[in-house]
C-alpha positions as CSV (number, residue, x, y, z in Angstrom):
1,M,-11.8,11.7,-71.6
2,M,-9.0,14.0,-70.5
3,V,-5.6,12.4,-69.8
4,Q,-3.2,14.4,-67.4
5,I,0.6,13.7,-67.8
6,T,3.6,14.6,-65.9
7,W,7.0,14.9,-67.5
8,Q,9.9,13.2,-65.9
9,P,13.4,13.0,-67.6
10,G,13.0,10.3,-70.1
11,R,9.5,9.4,-69.5
12,I,5.8,10.6,-69.2
13,V,3.7,9.3,-66.2
14,P,-0.1,9.4,-67.1
15,G,-2.3,10.5,-64.2
16,S,0.4,11.6,-61.9
17,L,-0.8,15.2,-61.9
18,K,-4.2,14.2,-60.9
19,K,-3.0,12.1,-58.0
20,L,-0.9,15.0,-56.6
21,K,-3.9,17.4,-57.1
22,M,-6.2,15.0,-55.3
23,K,-3.8,14.7,-52.4
24,N,-3.7,18.5,-52.1
25,I,-7.5,18.6,-52.3
26,S,-7.6,16.1,-49.5
27,E,-5.6,18.2,-47.3
28,I,-7.7,21.3,-47.9
29,L,-10.9,19.2,-47.0
30,K,-9.4,18.6,-43.6
31,K,-9.6,22.3,-42.8
32,E,-12.3,23.2,-40.3
33,D,-13.5,26.2,-42.3
34,V,-13.7,24.5,-45.8
35,I,-16.8,24.9,-47.7
36,V,-17.6,22.3,-50.5
37,V,-19.7,23.4,-53.4
38,D,-21.4,21.2,-55.9
39,V,-21.8,23.3,-59.1
40,R,-24.0,20.7,-60.9
41,D,-27.7,21.5,-61.8
42,T,-30.1,21.1,-58.8
43,W,-31.5,17.8,-60.3
44,E,-28.0,16.3,-60.5
45,Y,-27.3,17.3,-56.9
46,E,-30.6,15.8,-55.7
47,E,-29.6,12.5,-57.2
48,G,-26.6,12.4,-54.9
49,H,-23.9,14.6,-53.8
50,V,-20.9,14.8,-51.4
51,K,-21.7,14.9,-47.7
52,N,-22.1,18.5,-46.5
53,A,-21.8,20.0,-49.9
54,V,-24.0,23.0,-50.8
55,N,-25.5,23.2,-54.3
56,I,-24.7,26.4,-56.3
57,P,-25.2,25.6,-59.9
58,L,-22.4,27.0,-62.3
59,N,-24.9,29.5,-63.9
60,E,-25.5,31.1,-60.4
61,I,-21.8,31.5,-59.6
62,P,-21.4,35.0,-61.3
63,A,-24.4,36.4,-59.4
64,R,-23.3,35.0,-56.1
65,I,-19.6,36.3,-56.1
66,G,-20.4,38.4,-53.0
67,E,-21.3,35.4,-51.0
68,F,-17.9,33.8,-51.8
69,K,-16.1,36.9,-51.0
70,K,-17.5,36.8,-47.4
71,L,-16.1,33.3,-46.8
72,N,-12.9,33.1,-44.8
73,G,-11.8,29.4,-45.5
74,P,-11.1,27.6,-48.6
75,V,-13.8,26.6,-51.1
76,V,-13.6,23.3,-53.0
77,L,-15.8,23.0,-55.9
78,Y,-16.8,19.9,-57.9
79,C,-19.2,18.7,-60.6
80,R,-19.7,15.6,-62.6
81,S,-16.4,15.5,-64.4
82,G,-14.3,18.6,-63.2
83,N,-15.0,20.7,-66.1
84,R,-17.8,22.9,-64.7
85,S,-16.1,23.2,-61.4
86,G,-12.9,24.3,-63.3
87,T,-15.0,27.0,-64.9
88,A,-16.5,28.1,-61.6
89,V,-12.9,28.3,-60.1
90,H,-11.9,30.4,-62.9
91,I,-14.7,32.8,-62.5
92,L,-14.0,33.1,-58.7
93,K,-10.3,33.7,-59.4
94,L,-11.1,36.4,-61.9
95,A,-13.2,38.1,-59.2
96,G,-10.3,38.0,-56.8
97,I,-11.2,35.0,-54.8
98,T,-7.8,33.1,-54.4
99,N,-9.0,30.3,-52.0
100,A,-11.1,28.4,-54.6
101,Y,-10.1,25.0,-55.6
102,N,-11.2,22.5,-58.3
103,G,-12.2,19.3,-56.6
104,G,-12.7,17.6,-59.9
105,G,-15.6,15.2,-60.5
106,I,-18.0,13.7,-57.9
107,S,-16.3,10.3,-58.1
108,D,-13.0,12.0,-57.3
109,M,-14.5,13.9,-54.4
110,Q,-16.3,10.7,-53.1
111,K,-13.0,8.7,-53.0
112,I,-11.3,11.4,-51.1
113,T,-14.2,12.0,-48.5
114,L,-14.5,8.3,-47.9
115,N,-10.9,7.7,-47.0
């Protein structure tokens, strides 16, 4: 389990960075041209996914960089826990794609998209 913390003078606030990040992701998801990508394996995607998400497994991301470069809007990626989507965002940023965002895990994304 990964714990995120924020420093405030005199105290540490667990989870506060994650709340801020999810608020930002929520705003990005409101954009008309946003693309949501599930980077889990196909069998995981088939068991359930965020509405309108497309499935591009993490191991396919490097071979499909050209497709991402053609997109005009932001890309929000997610997986089961946020680790694989973080790796995918890193790969995309190294390829010069600056509008890629880690949406975290599927439960985080479901909370955001249901609100």
